[in-house]
A tleap script that builds the chain and sets N, CA, C and O, in Angstrom:
source leaprc.protein.ff14SB
mol = sequence {
  NMET GLU LEU ASN ILE ALA LEU GLN VAL ASP
  GLU LYS ASP ASN VAL ALA THR ILE PHE ALA
  ASP GLY ILE THR LYS GLY THR SER VAL ARG
  VAL LYS ASP ARG SER GLY TYR GLU GLU MET
  MET SER VAL THR GLU VAL ILE PRO TYR GLY
  HIE LYS VAL ALA VAL ARG ASP ILE GLN VAL
  GLY GLU PRO ILE ILE LYS TYR GLY GLU SER
  ILE GLY ARG ALA VAL ARG ASP ILE LYS LYS
  GLY ASP TYR VAL HIE VAL HIE ASN MET GLU
  ALA MET ARG GLY ARG GLY ASP CLEU
}
set mol.1.N position { 4.654 -14.343 -19.166 }
set mol.1.CA position { 4.765 -13.896 -17.783 }
set mol.1.C position { 3.624 -12.939 -17.464 }
set mol.1.O position { 3.338 -12.019 -18.230 }
set mol.2.N position { 2.989 -13.161 -16.347 }
set mol.2.CA position { 1.881 -12.315 -15.916 }
set mol.2.C position { 2.415 -10.994 -15.370 }
set mol.2.O position { 3.409 -10.971 -14.643 }
set mol.3.N position { 1.750 -9.899 -15.724 }
set mol.3.CA position { 2.147 -8.579 -15.254 }
set mol.3.C position { 1.360 -8.249 -13.995 }
set mol.3.O position { 0.133 -8.161 -14.027 }
set mol.4.N position { 2.067 -8.069 -12.889 }
set mol.4.CA position { 1.446 -7.720 -11.609 }
set mol.4.C position { 1.608 -6.227 -11.385 }
set mol.4.O position { 2.728 -5.727 -11.289 }
set mol.5.N position { 0.487 -5.512 -11.301 }
set mol.5.CA position { 0.514 -4.051 -11.210 }
set mol.5.C position { -0.113 -3.583 -9.910 }
set mol.5.O position { -1.086 -4.155 -9.419 }
set mol.6.N position { 0.477 -2.519 -9.363 }
set mol.6.CA position { -0.103 -1.789 -8.240 }
set mol.6.C position { -0.095 -0.315 -8.631 }
set mol.6.O position { 0.876 0.170 -9.210 }
set mol.7.N position { -1.174 0.398 -8.316 }
set mol.7.CA position { -1.285 1.807 -8.687 }
set mol.7.C position { -1.190 2.706 -7.466 }
set mol.7.O position { -1.893 2.520 -6.472 }
set mol.8.N position { -0.301 3.684 -7.570 }
set mol.8.CA position { -0.148 4.733 -6.562 }
set mol.8.C position { -0.776 5.978 -7.187 }
set mol.8.O position { -0.203 6.571 -8.100 }
set mol.9.N position { -1.945 6.371 -6.699 }
set mol.9.CA position { -2.751 7.404 -7.353 }
set mol.9.C position { -2.207 8.812 -7.157 }
set mol.9.O position { -2.235 9.616 -8.089 }
set mol.10.N position { -1.716 9.124 -5.971 }
set mol.10.CA position { -1.255 10.477 -5.657 }
set mol.10.C position { 0.206 10.402 -5.211 }
set mol.10.O position { 0.617 9.428 -4.580 }
set mol.11.N position { 0.981 11.421 -5.538 }
set mol.11.CA position { 2.400 11.427 -5.156 }
set mol.11.C position { 2.614 11.377 -3.646 }
set mol.11.O position { 3.681 10.963 -3.192 }
set mol.12.N position { 1.616 11.792 -2.858 }
set mol.12.CA position { 1.732 11.746 -1.393 }
set mol.12.C position { 1.447 10.358 -0.821 }
set mol.12.O position { 1.764 10.087 0.337 }
set mol.13.N position { 0.850 9.480 -1.626 }
set mol.13.CA position { 0.453 8.154 -1.135 }
set mol.13.C position { 1.659 7.354 -0.653 }
set mol.13.O position { 2.709 7.345 -1.296 }
set mol.14.N position { 1.495 6.681 0.492 }
set mol.14.CA position { 2.522 5.749 0.951 }
set mol.14.C position { 2.064 4.299 0.772 }
set mol.14.O position { 2.721 3.365 1.232 }
set mol.15.N position { 0.922 4.132 0.095 }
set mol.15.CA position { 0.424 2.808 -0.283 }
set mol.15.C position { -0.006 2.842 -1.740 }
set mol.15.O position { -0.283 3.904 -2.299 }
set mol.16.N position { -0.057 1.651 -2.349 }
set mol.16.CA position { -0.584 1.490 -3.704 }
set mol.16.C position { -1.592 0.357 -3.662 }
set mol.16.O position { -1.528 -0.504 -2.784 }
set mol.17.N position { -2.520 0.354 -4.605 }
set mol.17.CA position { -3.553 -0.674 -4.687 }
set mol.17.C position { -3.116 -1.758 -5.664 }
set mol.17.O position { -2.723 -1.468 -6.794 }
set mol.18.N position { -3.188 -3.008 -5.217 }
set mol.18.CA position { -2.811 -4.169 -6.034 }
set mol.18.C position { -3.927 -4.482 -7.037 }
set mol.18.O position { -5.089 -4.624 -6.657 }
set mol.19.N position { -3.566 -4.587 -8.312 }
set mol.19.CA position { -4.507 -4.975 -9.356 }
set mol.19.C position { -4.020 -6.251 -10.032 }
set mol.19.O position { -3.741 -6.272 -11.231 }
set mol.20.N position { -3.925 -7.308 -9.241 }
set mol.20.CA position { -3.499 -8.617 -9.733 }
set mol.20.C position { -3.928 -9.674 -8.726 }
set mol.20.O position { -4.032 -9.408 -7.529 }
set mol.21.N position { -4.174 -10.868 -9.227 }
set mol.21.CA position { -4.477 -12.014 -8.374 }
set mol.21.C position { -3.210 -12.809 -8.114 }
set mol.21.O position { -2.240 -12.711 -8.865 }
set mol.22.N position { -3.223 -13.598 -7.046 }
set mol.22.CA position { -2.127 -14.521 -6.775 }
set mol.22.C position { -0.864 -13.874 -6.248 }
set mol.22.O position { 0.225 -14.422 -6.416 }
set mol.23.N position { -0.988 -12.715 -5.613 }
set mol.23.CA position { 0.194 -12.041 -5.066 }
set mol.23.C position { 0.565 -12.708 -3.741 }
set mol.23.O position { -0.203 -12.674 -2.779 }
set mol.24.N position { 1.748 -13.310 -3.707 }
set mol.24.CA position { 2.246 -14.007 -2.519 }
set mol.24.C position { 3.613 -13.454 -2.145 }
set mol.24.O position { 4.196 -12.650 -2.873 }
set mol.25.N position { 4.107 -13.894 -1.007 }
set mol.25.CA position { 5.422 -13.451 -0.529 }
set mol.25.C position { 6.469 -13.651 -1.624 }
set mol.25.O position { 6.597 -14.734 -2.195 }
set mol.26.N position { 7.217 -12.576 -1.903 }
set mol.26.CA position { 8.276 -12.623 -2.895 }
set mol.26.C position { 7.855 -12.276 -4.311 }
set mol.26.O position { 8.704 -12.153 -5.194 }
set mol.27.N position { 6.545 -12.115 -4.547 }
set mol.27.CA position { 6.076 -11.746 -5.886 }
set mol.27.C position { 6.570 -10.344 -6.240 }
set mol.27.O position { 6.517 -9.438 -5.408 }
set mol.28.N position { 7.045 -10.167 -7.455 }
set mol.28.CA position { 7.429 -8.842 -7.950 }
set mol.28.C position { 6.196 -8.136 -8.486 }
set mol.28.O position { 5.400 -8.714 -9.225 }
set mol.29.N position { 6.056 -6.882 -8.103 }
set mol.29.CA position { 4.921 -6.057 -8.517 }
set mol.29.C position { 5.472 -4.771 -9.125 }
set mol.29.O position { 6.412 -4.178 -8.595 }
set mol.30.N position { 4.885 -4.347 -10.235 }
set mol.30.CA position { 5.253 -3.076 -10.861 }
set mol.30.C position { 4.342 -1.989 -10.295 }
set mol.30.O position { 3.140 -1.985 -10.563 }
set mol.31.N position { 4.906 -1.070 -9.513 }
set mol.31.CA position { 4.149 0.044 -8.943 }
set mol.31.C position { 4.220 1.205 -9.933 }
set mol.31.O position { 5.304 1.655 -10.303 }
set mol.32.N position { 3.046 1.682 -10.356 }
set mol.32.CA position { 2.967 2.772 -11.325 }
set mol.32.C position { 2.282 3.968 -10.663 }
set mol.32.O position { 1.376 3.805 -9.846 }
set mol.33.N position { 2.731 5.179 -11.033 }
set mol.33.CA position { 2.042 6.376 -10.550 }
set mol.33.C position { 1.506 7.175 -11.733 }
set mol.33.O position { 1.712 6.800 -12.887 }
set mol.34.N position { 0.822 8.272 -11.442 }
set mol.34.CA position { 0.160 9.070 -12.478 }
set mol.34.C position { 1.127 9.728 -13.450 }
set mol.34.O position { 0.774 9.993 -14.599 }
set mol.35.N position { 2.335 9.989 -12.996 }
set mol.35.CA position { 3.313 10.670 -13.855 }
set mol.35.C position { 3.956 9.712 -14.856 }
set mol.35.O position { 4.673 10.140 -15.760 }
set mol.36.N position { 3.698 8.421 -14.692 }
set mol.36.CA position { 4.307 7.436 -15.572 }
set mol.36.C position { 5.502 6.730 -14.953 }
set mol.36.O position { 6.052 5.798 -15.538 }
set mol.37.N position { 5.904 7.180 -13.760 }
set mol.37.CA position { 7.019 6.527 -13.066 }
set mol.37.C position { 6.625 5.108 -12.693 }
set mol.37.O position { 5.496 4.867 -12.265 }
set mol.38.N position { 7.538 4.177 -12.851 }
set mol.38.CA position { 7.312 2.780 -12.484 }
set mol.38.C position { 8.488 2.281 -11.658 }
set mol.38.O position { 9.635 2.661 -11.891 }
set mol.39.N position { 8.187 1.430 -10.697 }
set mol.39.CA position { 9.219 0.821 -9.867 }
set mol.39.C position { 8.822 -0.627 -9.594 }
set mol.39.O position { 7.673 -0.902 -9.251 }
set mol.40.N position { 9.759 -1.540 -9.743 }
set mol.40.CA position { 9.521 -2.932 -9.379 }
set mol.40.C position { 9.771 -3.082 -7.876 }
set mol.40.O position { 10.716 -2.519 -7.323 }
set mol.41.N position { 8.902 -3.852 -7.242 }
set mol.41.CA position { 8.981 -4.030 -5.800 }
set mol.41.C position { 8.592 -5.467 -5.483 }
set mol.41.O position { 7.750 -6.048 -6.167 }
set mol.42.N position { 9.191 -6.037 -4.462 }
set mol.42.CA position { 8.847 -7.379 -4.017 }
set mol.42.C position { 7.940 -7.270 -2.794 }
set mol.42.O position { 8.247 -6.530 -1.859 }
set mol.43.N position { 6.823 -8.003 -2.794 }
set mol.43.CA position { 5.918 -7.973 -1.644 }
set mol.43.C position { 6.362 -8.986 -0.591 }
set mol.43.O position { 7.012 -9.980 -0.913 }
set mol.44.N position { 6.014 -8.732 0.646 }
set mol.44.CA position { 6.502 -9.543 1.762 }
set mol.44.C position { 5.500 -10.573 2.252 }
set mol.44.O position { 5.827 -11.402 3.102 }
set mol.45.N position { 4.260 -10.528 1.717 }
set mol.45.CA position { 3.224 -11.456 2.178 }
set mol.45.C position { 2.094 -11.510 1.152 }
set mol.45.O position { 2.110 -10.758 0.178 }
set mol.46.N position { 1.132 -12.376 1.357 }
set mol.46.CA position { -0.034 -12.472 0.478 }
set mol.46.C position { -0.821 -11.163 0.537 }
set mol.46.O position { -1.107 -10.651 1.619 }
set mol.47.N position { -1.169 -10.625 -0.636 }
set mol.47.CA position { -1.987 -9.408 -0.712 }
set mol.47.C position { -3.105 -9.661 -1.720 }
set mol.47.O position { -2.834 -9.885 -2.900 }
set mol.48.N position { -4.364 -9.628 -1.264 }
set mol.48.CA position { -5.486 -9.863 -2.179 }
set mol.48.C position { -5.667 -8.732 -3.200 }
set mol.48.O position { -5.257 -7.593 -2.972 }
set mol.49.N position { -6.286 -9.077 -4.319 }
set mol.49.CA position { -6.641 -8.105 -5.359 }
set mol.49.C position { -7.419 -6.942 -4.728 }
set mol.49.O position { -8.342 -7.162 -3.944 }
set mol.50.N position { -7.042 -5.705 -5.072 }
set mol.50.CA position { -7.745 -4.518 -4.600 }
set mol.50.C position { -7.311 -4.024 -3.225 }
set mol.50.O position { -7.847 -3.035 -2.727 }
set mol.51.N position { -6.345 -4.701 -2.607 }
set mol.51.CA position { -5.879 -4.295 -1.283 }
set mol.51.C position { -4.583 -3.492 -1.403 }
set mol.51.O position { -4.035 -3.347 -2.496 }
set mol.52.N position { -4.104 -2.975 -0.285 }
set mol.52.CA position { -2.999 -2.030 -0.265 }
set mol.52.C position { -1.656 -2.681 0.053 }
set mol.52.O position { -1.568 -3.614 0.850 }
set mol.53.N position { -0.604 -2.156 -0.600 }
set mol.53.CA position { 0.772 -2.517 -0.319 }
set mol.53.C position { 1.526 -1.233 0.018 }
set mol.53.O position { 1.312 -0.200 -0.616 }
set mol.54.N position { 2.406 -1.299 1.015 }
set mol.54.CA position { 3.223 -0.137 1.380 }
set mol.54.C position { 4.287 0.096 0.316 }
set mol.54.O position { 4.996 -0.835 -0.065 }
set mol.55.N position { 4.405 1.337 -0.169 }
set mol.55.CA position { 5.407 1.661 -1.181 }
set mol.55.C position { 6.669 2.256 -0.555 }
set mol.55.O position { 7.638 2.549 -1.254 }
set mol.56.N position { 6.649 2.429 0.750 }
set mol.56.CA position { 7.828 2.846 1.511 }
set mol.56.C position { 7.611 2.414 2.954 }
set mol.56.O position { 6.503 2.025 3.324 }
set mol.57.N position { 8.644 2.478 3.762 }
set mol.57.CA position { 8.497 2.168 5.183 }
set mol.57.C position { 7.589 3.207 5.837 }
set mol.57.O position { 7.673 4.398 5.539 }
set mol.58.N position { 6.723 2.738 6.730 }
set mol.58.CA position { 5.780 3.600 7.450 }
set mol.58.C position { 5.958 3.307 8.937 }
set mol.58.O position { 5.871 2.154 9.360 }
set mol.59.N position { 6.204 4.334 9.720 }
set mol.59.CA position { 6.446 4.168 11.153 }
set mol.59.C position { 5.134 4.149 11.941 }
set mol.59.O position { 4.135 4.732 11.519 }
set mol.60.N position { 5.153 3.476 13.086 }
set mol.60.CA position { 3.978 3.433 13.960 }
set mol.60.C position { 3.508 4.863 14.239 }
set mol.60.O position { 4.319 5.739 14.538 }
set mol.61.N position { 2.199 5.096 14.140 }
set mol.61.CA position { 1.612 6.414 14.378 }
set mol.61.C position { 1.543 7.295 13.144 }
set mol.61.O position { 0.837 8.304 13.141 }
set mol.62.N position { 2.256 6.933 12.112 }
set mol.62.CA position { 2.272 7.729 10.880 }
set mol.62.C position { 0.972 7.516 10.100 }
set mol.62.O position { 0.430 6.410 10.097 }
set mol.63.N position { 0.469 8.559 9.440 }
set mol.63.CA position { -0.746 8.400 8.637 }
set mol.63.C position { -0.546 7.440 7.472 }
set mol.63.O position { 0.537 7.367 6.891 }
set mol.64.N position { -1.597 6.709 7.139 }
set mol.64.CA position { -1.645 5.910 5.920 }
set mol.64.C position { -2.321 6.801 4.884 }
set mol.64.O position { -3.461 7.226 5.076 }
set mol.65.N position { -1.624 7.083 3.794 }
set mol.65.CA position { -2.121 8.010 2.782 }
set mol.65.C position { -2.478 7.235 1.517 }
set mol.65.O position { -1.636 6.549 0.938 }
set mol.66.N position { -3.747 7.354 1.095 }
set mol.66.CA position { -4.242 6.735 -0.136 }
set mol.66.C position { -5.093 7.778 -0.854 }
set mol.66.O position { -5.895 8.465 -0.221 }
set mol.67.N position { -4.927 7.900 -2.156 }
set mol.67.CA position { -5.626 8.914 -2.963 }
set mol.67.C position { -5.338 10.327 -2.450 }
set mol.67.O position { -6.166 11.226 -2.595 }
set mol.68.N position { -4.156 10.517 -1.847 }
set mol.68.CA position { -3.751 11.826 -1.349 }
set mol.68.C position { -4.368 12.210 -0.024 }
set mol.68.O position { -4.164 13.329 0.447 }
set mol.69.N position { -5.120 11.307 0.591 }
set mol.69.CA position { -5.824 11.591 1.844 }
set mol.69.C position { -5.430 10.575 2.916 }
set mol.69.O position { -5.137 9.419 2.613 }
set mol.70.N position { -5.429 11.017 4.157 }
set mol.70.CA position { -5.176 10.114 5.275 }
set mol.70.C position { -6.403 9.224 5.486 }
set mol.70.O position { -7.516 9.720 5.654 }
set mol.71.N position { -6.189 7.912 5.475 }
set mol.71.CA position { -7.296 6.979 5.699 }
set mol.71.C position { -7.163 6.269 7.041 }
set mol.71.O position { -8.015 5.458 7.404 }
set mol.72.N position { -6.107 6.567 7.770 }
set mol.72.CA position { -5.876 5.936 9.063 }
set mol.72.C position { -4.452 6.166 9.507 }
set mol.72.O position { -3.764 7.051 8.999 }
set mol.73.N position { -4.009 5.351 10.471 }
set mol.73.CA position { -2.624 5.467 10.935 }
set mol.73.C position { -2.080 4.073 11.229 }
set mol.73.O position { -2.820 3.136 11.527 }
set mol.74.N position { -0.775 3.979 11.133 }
set mol.74.CA position { -0.100 2.710 11.386 }
set mol.74.C position { -0.112 2.409 12.882 }
set mol.74.O position { 0.217 3.271 13.697 }
set mol.75.N position { -0.490 1.194 13.236 }
set mol.75.CA position { -0.478 0.779 14.650 }
set mol.75.C position { 0.774 -0.030 14.971 }
set mol.75.O position { 0.994 -0.413 16.120 }
set mol.76.N position { 1.589 -0.287 13.957 }
set mol.76.CA position { 2.912 -0.899 14.119 }
set mol.76.C position { 3.751 -0.467 12.928 }
set mol.76.O position { 3.217 0.030 11.937 }
set mol.77.N position { 5.043 -0.652 13.020 }
set mol.77.CA position { 5.908 -0.317 11.891 }
set mol.77.C position { 5.545 -1.207 10.702 }
set mol.77.O position { 5.301 -2.403 10.860 }
set mol.78.N position { 5.513 -0.611 9.519 }
set mol.78.CA position { 5.175 -1.302 8.281 }
set mol.78.C position { 6.353 -1.113 7.326 }
set mol.78.O position { 6.816 0.009 7.120 }
set mol.79.N position { 6.828 -2.193 6.755 }
set mol.79.CA position { 7.953 -2.142 5.821 }
set mol.79.C position { 7.453 -2.049 4.381 }
set mol.79.O position { 6.352 -2.501 4.065 }
set mol.80.N position { 8.262 -1.467 3.526 }
set mol.80.CA position { 7.972 -1.421 2.100 }
set mol.80.C position { 7.697 -2.849 1.616 }
set mol.80.O position { 8.472 -3.765 1.891 }
set mol.81.N position { 6.584 -3.027 0.893 }
set mol.81.CA position { 6.206 -4.337 0.390 }
set mol.81.C position { 5.226 -5.085 1.276 }
set mol.81.O position { 4.705 -6.128 0.881 }
set mol.82.N position { 4.962 -4.555 2.495 }
set mol.82.CA position { 4.015 -5.200 3.408 }
set mol.82.C position { 2.570 -4.930 2.987 }
set mol.82.O position { 2.256 -3.905 2.382 }
set mol.83.N position { 1.717 -5.871 3.324 }
set mol.83.CA position { 0.266 -5.734 3.178 }
set mol.83.C position { -0.211 -4.722 4.219 }
set mol.83.O position { 0.105 -4.863 5.400 }
set mol.84.N position { -0.958 -3.713 3.804 }
set mol.84.CA position { -1.484 -2.694 4.720 }
set mol.84.C position { -2.985 -2.920 4.839 }
set mol.84.O position { -3.730 -2.763 3.872 }
set mol.85.N position { -3.413 -3.291 6.040 }
set mol.85.CA position { -4.815 -3.625 6.286 }
set mol.85.C position { -5.073 -3.496 7.789 }
set mol.85.O position { -4.265 -2.910 8.509 }
set mol.86.N position { -6.184 -4.034 8.258 }
set mol.86.CA position { -6.615 -3.855 9.650 }
set mol.86.C position { -5.651 -4.428 10.681 }
set mol.86.O position { -5.726 -4.057 11.852 }
set mol.87.N position { -4.755 -5.313 10.286 }
set mol.87.CA position { -3.808 -5.898 11.239 }
set mol.87.C position { -2.648 -4.951 11.573 }
set mol.87.O position { -1.962 -5.148 12.575 }
set mol.88.N position { -2.426 -3.927 10.742 }
set mol.88.CA position { -1.321 -3.011 11.019 }
set mol.88.C position { -1.691 -1.535 10.843 }
set mol.88.O position { -0.827 -0.661 10.903 }
set mol.89.N position { -2.976 -1.269 10.626 }
set mol.89.CA position { -3.437 0.123 10.555 }
set mol.89.C position { -4.775 0.260 11.271 }
set mol.89.O position { -5.546 -0.692 11.393 }
set mol.90.N position { -5.016 1.453 11.728 }
set mol.90.CA position { -6.279 1.778 12.395 }
set mol.90.C position { -6.978 2.829 11.548 }
set mol.90.O position { -6.426 3.900 11.295 }
set mol.91.N position { -8.194 2.523 11.111 }
set mol.91.CA position { -8.969 3.483 10.339 }
set mol.91.C position { -9.387 4.643 11.248 }
set mol.91.O position { -9.764 4.437 12.401 }
set mol.92.N position { -9.314 5.848 10.716 }
set mol.92.CA position { -9.651 7.031 11.512 }
set mol.92.C position { -10.944 7.684 11.032 }
set mol.92.O position { -11.543 8.476 11.760 }
set mol.93.N position { -11.367 7.367 9.845 }
set mol.93.CA position { -12.573 7.989 9.303 }
set mol.93.C position { -13.809 7.489 10.046 }
set mol.93.O position { -13.884 6.323 10.434 }
set mol.94.N position { -14.760 8.369 10.234 }
set mol.94.CA position { -16.011 8.002 10.911 }
set mol.94.C position { -15.925 8.056 12.422 }
set mol.94.O position { -16.928 7.855 13.108 }
set mol.95.N position { -14.729 8.327 12.957 }
set mol.95.CA position { -14.555 8.402 14.406 }
set mol.95.C position { -14.519 9.842 14.886 }
set mol.95.O position { -14.548 10.104 16.088 }
set mol.96.N position { -14.457 10.772 13.947 }
set mol.96.CA position { -14.351 12.180 14.312 }
set mol.96.C position { -12.915 12.654 14.474 }
set mol.96.O position { -12.686 13.806 14.842 }
set mol.97.N position { -11.938 11.779 14.202 }
set mol.97.CA position { -10.531 12.130 14.346 }
set mol.97.C position { -10.022 12.982 13.194 }
set mol.97.O position { -9.161 13.839 13.395 }
set mol.98.N position { -10.540 12.762 11.989 }
set mol.98.CA position { -10.026 13.460 10.813 }
set mol.98.C position { -11.022 14.458 10.305 }
set mol.98.O position { -10.760 15.143 9.317 }
savepdb mol mol.pdb
quit
């Protein structure tokens, strides 16, 4: 069985980075954090290698936190296991907002 891993770098992060190929709707992913905590989670859609998955529900307007820093905000509600990318988040860096 292939091990599908996602890494949550900072305890404040509401997303984790997928480190596996072939992640499709319903795939189980092991989310690991720096403290050694692990949680199995099912993804809701295709997520490419190196992209983000929500590790908890994120409400519209809420910051997207990766590596302990805000990288944007949700432009629609995002459910745990959803792919987090340009279709549901707005990048804020480089605009002078952050």
